[in-house]
N, CA, C and O of each residue as an XYZ file, in Angstrom:
260
protein
N     155.436    114.605     50.724
C     154.053    114.462     50.794
C     153.920    115.898     49.715
O     154.319    117.037     49.958
N     153.245    115.408     48.513
C     152.882    116.504     47.666
C     151.636    117.328     48.279
O     150.771    116.872     49.026
N     151.732    118.505     47.844
C     150.493    119.720     48.279
C     149.211    119.106     47.683
O     148.112    119.323     48.193
N     149.405    118.197     46.397
C     148.565    118.064     45.638
C     147.573    116.774     46.032
O     146.459    116.506     45.582
N     148.491    115.970     47.180
C     147.500    115.102     47.610
C     147.098    115.208     48.819
O     146.144    114.539     49.216
N     147.804    116.128     49.664
C     146.646    116.826     50.876
C     145.661    117.727     50.453
O     144.823    117.978     51.319
N     145.520    118.280     49.389
C     144.195    118.831     48.711
C     143.042    117.760     48.654
O     141.940    117.902     49.185
N     143.461    116.665     47.928
C     142.471    115.766     47.533
C     142.118    114.984     48.887
O     141.086    114.336     48.714
N     142.576    114.852     50.022
C     141.708    114.376     51.440
C     140.549    115.152     51.542
O     140.392    116.141     50.826
N     139.784    114.820     52.309
C     138.488    115.494     53.201
C     139.355    115.890     54.367
O     140.560    115.665     54.484
N     138.463    116.591     55.318
C     138.899    117.648     56.351
C     139.098    116.608     57.143
O     140.256    116.538     57.555
N     138.070    115.411     57.661
C     138.853    114.425     58.652
C     140.085    113.579     58.485
O     140.889    113.426     59.404
N     140.264    112.865     56.933
C     141.336    112.809     56.684
C     142.670    113.378     56.891
O     143.687    112.752     57.192
N     142.540    114.721     56.681
C     143.733    116.034     56.753
C     144.198    115.913     58.432
O     145.262    115.543     58.928
N     142.875    116.406     59.084
C     143.380    116.135     60.760
C     143.930    115.023     61.095
O     144.775    115.063     61.989
N     143.663    113.995     60.591
C     144.268    112.405     61.050
C     145.433    112.392     60.619
O     146.273    111.810     61.304
N     145.892    113.107     59.198
C     147.251    113.278     58.584
C     148.164    114.037     59.528
O     149.165    113.485     59.983
N     147.860    115.240     59.824
C     148.523    116.131     61.060
C     148.422    115.754     62.214
O     149.172    116.287     63.032
N     147.472    114.718     62.674
C     147.916    113.764     64.196
C     149.054    112.963     64.117
O     149.886    112.896     65.022
N     149.140    112.156     62.726
C     149.976    111.472     62.614
C     151.764    111.908     62.498
O     152.827    111.625     63.049
N     151.272    112.704     61.483
C     152.705    113.606     61.441
C     153.454    114.253     62.824
O     154.654    114.369     63.074
N     152.385    114.587     63.535
C     152.831    114.906     64.836
C     153.658    113.781     65.747
O     154.780    113.835     66.251
N     152.619    112.722     65.749
C     153.037    111.555     66.302
C     154.962    111.655     65.668
O     155.995    112.018     66.231
N     154.726    111.243     64.576
C     155.929    111.021     63.728
C     157.138    111.882     64.468
O     158.121    111.382     65.015
N     156.862    113.164     64.365
C     157.979    114.299     64.623
C     158.175    113.967     66.130
O     159.357    113.828     66.446
N     157.283    113.815     67.101
C     157.493    113.296     68.397
C     158.538    112.335     68.601
O     159.458    112.374     69.417
N     158.223    111.346     67.622
C     158.870    109.933     67.744
C     160.906    110.237     66.977
O     162.046    109.856     67.242
N     160.345    110.953     66.182
C     161.820    111.318     65.467
C     162.512    112.414     66.593
O     163.742    112.457     66.626
N     161.965    113.033     67.237
C     163.021    113.991     68.601
C     163.654    113.531     69.419
O     164.762    113.791     69.890
N     162.245    112.153     69.768
C     163.148    111.544     71.095
C     164.218    110.285     70.198
O     164.909    109.748     71.064
N     164.352    110.039     69.621
C     165.298    109.287     68.839
C     166.629    110.331     68.707
O     167.732    110.010     69.150
N     166.394    111.504     68.099
C     167.559    112.691     68.046
C     168.428    112.968     69.688
O     169.590    113.284     69.943
N     167.175    112.663     70.606
C     167.964    112.727     71.500
C     168.297    111.931     72.239
O     168.605    112.347     73.356
N     168.375    110.746     72.032
C     169.019    109.460     72.713
C     170.097    109.440     71.223
O     170.526    108.287     71.178
N     170.401    109.860     70.599
C     170.969    109.441     69.201
C     171.217    108.570     68.352
O     172.263    108.211     67.810
N     169.925    108.179     68.255
C     170.077    106.910     67.160
C     169.781    107.480     66.001
O     170.455    106.974     65.104
N     168.866    108.545     65.523
C     168.556    109.423     64.525
C     169.854    109.542     63.640
O     170.885    110.181     63.851
N     169.422    108.571     62.373
C     170.542    108.403     61.613
C     170.649    109.933     60.345
O     171.635    110.497     59.871
N     169.397    110.137     60.184
C     169.260    111.300     58.920
C     168.425    112.344     59.683
O     167.326    112.129     60.195
N     169.033    113.384     59.686
C     168.303    114.350     60.361
C     167.376    115.434     59.667
O     166.700    116.263     60.277
N     167.459    115.286     58.259
C     166.410    115.690     57.349
C     165.333    115.177     57.562
O     164.356    115.754     57.085
N     165.190    114.345     58.080
C     163.434    113.427     58.005
C     162.888    114.654     59.508
O     161.674    114.610     59.708
N     163.616    115.554     60.375
C     162.668    115.981     60.786
C     162.255    117.098     60.130
O     161.068    117.308     60.376
N     162.829    118.060     59.253
C     162.719    119.098     58.491
C     161.641    118.623     57.598
O     160.712    119.335     57.215
N     161.850    117.133     57.224
C     160.540    116.799     56.134
C     158.866    116.728     56.782
O     157.789    117.003     56.254
N     159.179    116.291     57.993
C     158.181    115.940     58.508
C     157.316    117.529     59.087
O     156.170    117.896     58.827
N     158.322    118.178     59.888
C     157.733    119.886     59.643
C     157.225    120.358     58.687
O     156.142    120.942     58.688
N     158.067    120.136     57.564
C     157.554    121.316     56.567
C     156.157    120.360     55.621
O     155.677    120.711     54.544
N     155.772    119.138     56.423
C     154.618    118.449     55.943
C     153.594    118.937     56.566
O     152.618    119.365     55.950
N     153.683    118.938     57.917
C     152.897    119.373     59.014
C     152.517    120.818     58.391
O     151.393    120.964     57.910
N     153.316    121.740     58.396
C     153.156    123.141     57.648
C     152.049    122.869     56.208
O     151.081    123.611     56.043
N     152.264    122.072     55.541
C     151.672    122.333     54.555
C     150.208    121.768     54.641
O     149.378    121.949     53.751
N     150.007    121.174     55.622
C     148.440    120.344     55.947
C     147.818    121.478     56.693
O     146.640    121.734     56.447
N     148.561    122.291     57.702
C     147.812    123.230     58.040
C     147.564    124.575     56.955
O     146.543    125.259     57.015
N     148.437    124.772     56.175
C     148.156    125.999     55.095
C     147.044    125.287     54.517
O     146.086    126.030     54.732
N     146.602    124.205     53.866
C     145.631    123.514     53.279
C     144.135    123.671     53.997
O     143.021    123.901     53.526
N     144.721    123.396     55.633
C     143.064    123.722     56.797
C     142.964    125.198     56.421
O     141.886    125.588     55.972
N     144.062    126.134     56.570
C     143.309    127.567     56.425
C     143.078    127.966     55.281
O     142.615    129.106     55.312
N     143.207    127.471     54.058
C     142.743    127.643     53.369
C     141.559    127.288     52.650
O     141.146    127.830     51.625
N     140.911    126.077     53.441
C     139.661    125.796     53.652
C     139.044    126.833     54.374
O     138.210    127.506     53.768
N     139.257    127.061     55.401
C     138.627    128.161     56.435
C     138.176    129.270     55.542
O     137.003    129.616     55.405
N     139.457    129.921     54.805
C     138.973    131.299     53.854
C     138.378    130.918     52.827
O     138.045    131.838     52.079
N     138.070    129.716     52.447
C     137.216    129.737     50.867
C     138.287    129.748     50.019
O     137.892    129.856     48.858
N     139.589    129.675     50.117
C     140.684    129.956     48.914
C     140.648    128.354     48.202
O     140.599    127.260     48.763
N     140.682    128.619     47.099
C     140.656    127.778     46.020
C     142.223    127.350     45.816
O     142.540    126.583     44.906
């Protein structure tokens, strides 16, 4: 997910996106634990997307554009 897409979202949409990404990360970790995960880089991508969303939330709290 691109950071420009996240910046276009409202605060509520961003919170919803973080929730969905965390849920997806949980499912990927569970698949990895039982050996069903084929592409391990998916976990890294989801973690980075969560970090991007948190960065946007923090920028909005601080009033940074």
